[in-house]
C-alpha positions as CSV (number, residue, x, y, z in Angstrom):
1,M,0.0,0.0,0.0
2,L,2.7,2.5,1.0
3,F,4.8,1.5,-2.0
4,G,1.9,2.2,-4.3
5,V,1.1,5.5,-2.8
6,T,4.8,6.6,-3.0
7,K,5.1,5.4,-6.6
8,A,1.9,7.3,-7.5
9,A,3.1,10.5,-5.8
10,A,6.5,10.3,-7.7
11,A,4.7,9.8,-11.0
12,F,2.4,12.7,-10.3
13,A,5.4,14.9,-9.6
14,L,6.9,14.0,-13.0
15,I,3.6,14.5,-14.8
16,L,3.3,17.9,-13.1
17,M,6.7,19.0,-14.2
18,A,6.1,17.8,-17.8
19,A,2.7,19.7,-17.8
20,I,4.5,22.9,-16.7
21,G,7.1,22.5,-19.3
22,A,4.6,21.8,-22.0
23,F,2.5,24.8,-21.0
24,L,5.5,27.1,-21.1
25,L,6.6,25.8,-24.5
26,I,3.1,26.1,-26.0
27,K,2.5,29.6,-24.7
28,A,6.0,30.8,-25.6
29,W,6.1,29.2,-29.1
30,P,5.1,32.3,-31.0
31,A,8.0,34.3,-29.7
32,L,10.5,31.4,-29.8
33,S,9.6,30.5,-33.4
34,Q,10.2,34.1,-34.4
35,A,13.4,34.7,-32.5
36,G,14.9,31.2,-33.1
37,F,18.4,30.6,-31.7
38,S,19.0,34.3,-31.3
39,F,16.7,34.1,-28.2
40,L,19.7,32.6,-26.4
41,T,22.3,35.1,-27.8
42,E,20.4,38.4,-28.0
43,T,21.0,40.9,-25.1
44,N,18.2,43.4,-25.8
45,W,14.7,43.0,-24.7
46,L,12.4,44.7,-27.2
47,P,9.8,42.1,-28.2
48,D,7.6,44.7,-30.0
49,V,10.4,45.4,-32.4
50,G,11.6,41.9,-32.8
51,E,14.8,42.3,-30.8
52,F,14.7,40.1,-27.6
53,G,16.7,37.4,-25.9
54,V,17.9,36.1,-22.6
55,A,21.6,36.3,-23.0
56,S,22.2,39.2,-20.6
57,L,19.5,38.0,-18.3
58,L,21.2,34.6,-18.0
59,S,24.4,36.3,-17.3
60,G,22.9,38.3,-14.5
61,T,21.0,35.3,-13.1
62,V,24.1,33.2,-13.0
63,T,26.2,36.0,-11.5
64,I,23.8,36.8,-8.7
65,A,23.3,33.1,-7.9
66,G,27.0,32.5,-8.0
67,I,27.7,35.3,-5.6
68,A,24.8,34.1,-3.3
69,M,26.3,30.6,-3.2
70,L,29.8,32.0,-2.6
71,F,28.5,33.4,0.7
72,A,25.9,30.8,1.5
73,I,27.7,27.5,1.2
74,P,30.5,28.2,3.8
75,V,28.0,29.7,6.3
76,S,25.5,26.8,5.8
77,F,28.2,24.1,6.1
78,C,29.7,25.7,9.3
79,S,26.3,26.3,10.8
80,A,25.2,22.7,10.2
81,L,28.3,21.3,11.7
82,F,28.0,23.6,14.8
83,I,24.4,22.7,15.4
84,T,24.9,18.9,15.1
85,E,28.3,18.6,16.7
86,Y,29.2,21.5,19.0
87,A,26.1,23.3,20.2
88,P,24.7,22.3,23.7
89,R,21.4,20.6,23.5
90,R,19.3,23.5,24.6
91,V,21.1,25.9,22.3
92,R,20.8,23.3,19.5
93,R,17.0,23.3,19.8
94,A,16.8,27.1,19.7
95,L,19.2,27.2,16.7
96,I,17.2,24.6,14.8
97,S,14.0,26.7,15.4
98,L,15.7,29.9,14.4
99,V,16.9,28.4,11.1
100,D,13.5,27.0,10.3
101,L,12.0,30.4,11.1
102,M,14.4,32.1,8.7
103,A,13.3,29.7,6.0
104,A,9.7,30.7,6.5
105,V,10.3,34.5,6.2
106,P,8.7,35.9,3.0
107,S,11.1,36.9,0.2
108,I,9.8,40.5,0.2
109,V,10.9,40.9,3.8
110,Y,14.4,39.9,2.9
111,G,14.3,42.3,-0.1
112,L,13.1,45.3,2.0
113,W,15.7,44.5,4.7
114,G,18.4,44.2,2.1
115,F,17.4,47.4,0.3
116,F,17.0,49.7,3.4
117,F,19.5,48.1,5.8
118,L,22.1,45.9,4.2
119,Q,22.7,47.9,1.0
120,P,24.1,51.0,2.8
121,L,26.5,48.7,4.7
122,L,27.7,46.9,1.6
123,I,28.4,50.1,-0.3
124,G,31.6,50.6,1.8
125,V,32.6,46.9,1.3
126,S,32.1,47.2,-2.4
127,A,34.2,50.4,-2.5
128,W,37.0,48.7,-0.6
129,L,37.0,45.7,-2.8
130,S,37.1,47.9,-5.9
131,T,39.9,50.1,-4.5
132,Y,42.2,47.4,-3.3
133,L,41.4,44.4,-5.3
134,G,40.3,46.0,-8.5
135,P,43.8,46.6,-9.8
136,V,44.5,42.8,-9.4
137,L,41.0,41.6,-10.4
138,P,39.7,43.8,-13.2
139,F,36.2,42.5,-13.0
140,L,35.9,44.2,-9.6
141,Q,36.5,47.7,-11.0
142,V,33.7,50.2,-11.5
143,E,33.5,53.2,-13.9
144,D,33.2,55.9,-11.3
145,P,34.5,54.6,-7.9
146,D,34.4,58.1,-6.3
147,T,30.6,58.1,-6.5
148,P,28.8,56.0,-3.9
149,S,25.8,55.5,-6.3
150,S,28.1,53.5,-8.6
151,F,28.0,50.7,-6.0
152,T,24.2,50.6,-5.3
153,S,21.8,48.2,-6.9
154,S,24.6,45.8,-7.9
155,A,24.8,42.1,-8.5
156,F,27.0,41.9,-5.5
157,I,24.5,43.4,-3.1
158,A,21.6,41.4,-4.7
159,G,23.7,38.2,-4.3
160,A,24.4,39.0,-0.7
161,V,20.7,39.3,0.1
162,V,19.8,36.1,-1.8
163,S,22.5,34.3,0.1
164,L,20.6,35.0,3.4
165,M,17.6,33.3,1.8
166,V,19.6,30.3,0.7
167,V,21.3,29.7,4.0
168,P,18.3,28.3,5.9
169,T,17.4,25.8,3.2
170,A,21.0,24.6,2.7
171,T,21.7,24.5,6.4
172,T,18.6,22.4,7.1
173,V,19.5,19.8,4.5
174,M,23.1,19.5,5.6
175,R,22.2,19.4,9.3
176,E,19.7,16.5,8.7
177,V,22.4,14.4,6.9
178,F,25.1,15.2,9.4
179,S,22.8,14.2,12.3
180,Q,22.3,10.7,10.7
181,T,26.0,9.8,11.0
182,P,26.0,6.3,12.6
183,I,26.8,6.4,16.3
184,A,28.9,3.3,15.9
185,E,31.3,5.1,13.5
186,R,31.5,8.1,15.9
187,E,32.4,5.9,18.8
188,A,34.9,3.9,16.8
189,A,36.7,7.1,16.0
190,Y,36.8,8.1,19.6
191,A,38.0,4.6,20.6
192,L,41.0,5.0,18.2
193,G,42.0,8.2,20.1
194,A,40.4,10.8,17.7
195,T,39.6,14.2,19.0
196,R,36.1,15.7,18.3
197,W,37.4,17.7,15.3
198,S,39.3,14.6,14.0
199,M,36.0,12.6,14.4
200,V,34.0,15.3,12.6
201,R,36.6,15.7,9.8
202,N,37.0,12.0,9.1
203,V,33.5,10.6,9.9
204,V,30.8,13.2,9.9
205,I,31.9,15.2,6.9
206,P,32.5,12.2,4.6
207,F,29.2,10.7,5.7
208,G,27.4,13.9,5.0
209,R,29.0,14.6,1.6
210,S,25.8,13.9,-0.2
211,G,23.9,16.2,2.1
212,V,26.4,19.0,1.4
213,V,25.9,18.6,-2.4
214,A,22.1,18.3,-2.1
215,G,21.8,21.3,0.2
216,S,24.1,23.4,-2.1
217,M,22.2,22.4,-5.2
218,L,18.8,23.0,-3.6
219,G,20.0,26.4,-2.6
220,L,21.4,27.1,-6.0
221,G,17.9,26.3,-7.5
222,R,16.3,28.8,-5.2
223,A,19.0,31.4,-5.9
224,L,18.4,31.1,-9.7
225,G,14.7,31.6,-9.4
226,E,14.6,34.3,-6.6
227,T,12.4,37.1,-7.8
228,I,11.1,39.8,-5.4
229,A,14.2,40.4,-3.4
230,V,16.3,40.8,-6.5
231,Y,13.7,42.9,-8.2
232,L,13.7,45.3,-5.2
233,I,17.4,45.8,-5.2
234,I,18.9,45.7,-8.7
235,S,18.8,48.5,-11.2
236,P,17.7,46.6,-14.4
237,I,20.0,46.8,-17.4
238,F,20.2,44.6,-20.5
239,E,23.9,44.1,-20.8
240,Y,26.3,41.3,-19.7
241,T,27.1,41.6,-16.0
242,T,30.8,41.6,-16.1
243,H,31.4,43.9,-13.1
244,P,29.4,42.6,-10.2
245,L,30.2,45.6,-8.0
246,Q,28.9,48.1,-10.6
247,S,25.4,49.3,-10.3
248,G,23.0,47.5,-12.7
249,S,22.1,43.9,-13.4
250,N,19.1,41.9,-14.3
251,T,17.7,38.3,-13.9
252,I,15.1,36.3,-15.8
253,A,12.8,36.2,-12.7
254,A,13.1,39.9,-12.0
255,L,12.3,40.7,-15.7
256,I,9.1,38.6,-15.6
257,A,8.0,40.2,-12.3
258,S,8.6,43.8,-13.7
259,R,7.1,43.3,-17.2
260,A,4.3,40.8,-16.8
261,S,1.6,43.4,-16.0
262,E,2.3,45.7,-18.9
263,S,3.3,43.3,-21.7
264,S,1.4,42.8,-25.0
265,E,0.3,39.3,-26.0
266,F,3.5,38.8,-28.0
267,A,5.7,40.2,-25.2
268,M,4.0,37.9,-22.7
269,A,4.9,35.0,-25.0
270,A,8.5,36.2,-24.9
271,L,8.4,36.4,-21.1
272,L,7.1,32.8,-20.9
273,G,10.0,31.8,-23.2
274,A,12.4,33.3,-20.7
275,G,10.5,31.4,-18.0
276,L,11.0,28.2,-20.0
277,V,14.7,28.8,-20.1
278,L,14.8,29.3,-16.4
279,F,12.7,26.2,-15.8
280,I,15.1,24.1,-18.0
281,S,18.1,25.6,-16.2
282,T,16.7,24.6,-12.8
283,L,15.9,21.1,-14.0
284,I,19.5,20.7,-15.3
285,V,20.9,21.9,-11.9
286,N,18.7,19.5,-10.0
287,S,19.6,16.6,-12.3
288,I,23.2,17.2,-11.9
289,A,22.7,17.3,-8.1
290,S,20.9,14.0,-8.2
291,V,23.7,12.3,-10.2
292,V,26.4,13.7,-7.8
293,V,24.4,12.6,-4.7
294,A,23.8,9.1,-6.2
295,R,27.5,8.6,-6.9
296,S,28.8,10.0,-3.6
297,R,29.9,7.6,-0.9
298,S,29.0,8.3,2.6
299,G,30.1,6.8,5.9
300,L,33.7,6.3,4.9
301,L,36.1,6.2,7.8
302,T,39.4,7.6,6.5
303,E,42.7,8.0,8.2
304,I,42.5,9.6,11.7
């Protein structure tokens, strides 16, 4: 009975995803058929004059998601380890509840907090990175570093805000896997004279490798599709985002949110085509994560 229900639920999930993909493809076909392959290479977004594509939007989406994961993965990994291995029991319960509460906060709250509170703080950080690291890393340079507005509404700030939304999800997944490390393997490591850190490094982390990958990929999927928080922070442009500290960026999700209410029928088809690209990108990321998780080996006791 349980096997049948589980199998039916899995089949329904696959059917639902296929239906979503088919709906997006059908609705977006008028725009996709006219644009052709240039839909993936065009940077402008002018559907009414026949010049539209998601090249710059994909660049901004990947850039913001990459910055978010650069911040989120180390914080999530260390938080999950601390909660499962080092935090006292009472503190552990409070931290678990806090992480779960952070995951339940609406996106618009993060966006408003990032716009009014975090952005003024990160302007100084962006200016410092541009001044001292820009000569070494050209992509950190901005056109007018003496003007504070050059650093506002950037991909860097948007990525930092999105990272805060990714951390709870990734932390929860990693923590759940770390907590399932077999007690026998923990005790065996201690019996061989391992310290707590040595046990964590050689037992817990190898066992939870699949959880780290799954949590990171699940967070990446959310970062790629985040809408409201990014829309509130970025200054939309239709150019390749090659300088993440520079004001201006754009993502597919933010474009859909900003143009959906004012688009013509053909422009709406183009937006649905952009949504289809984002849908396929997310599926690819999740598929890669599934393969990596399936091939990862957990529970290996390495050299202590």
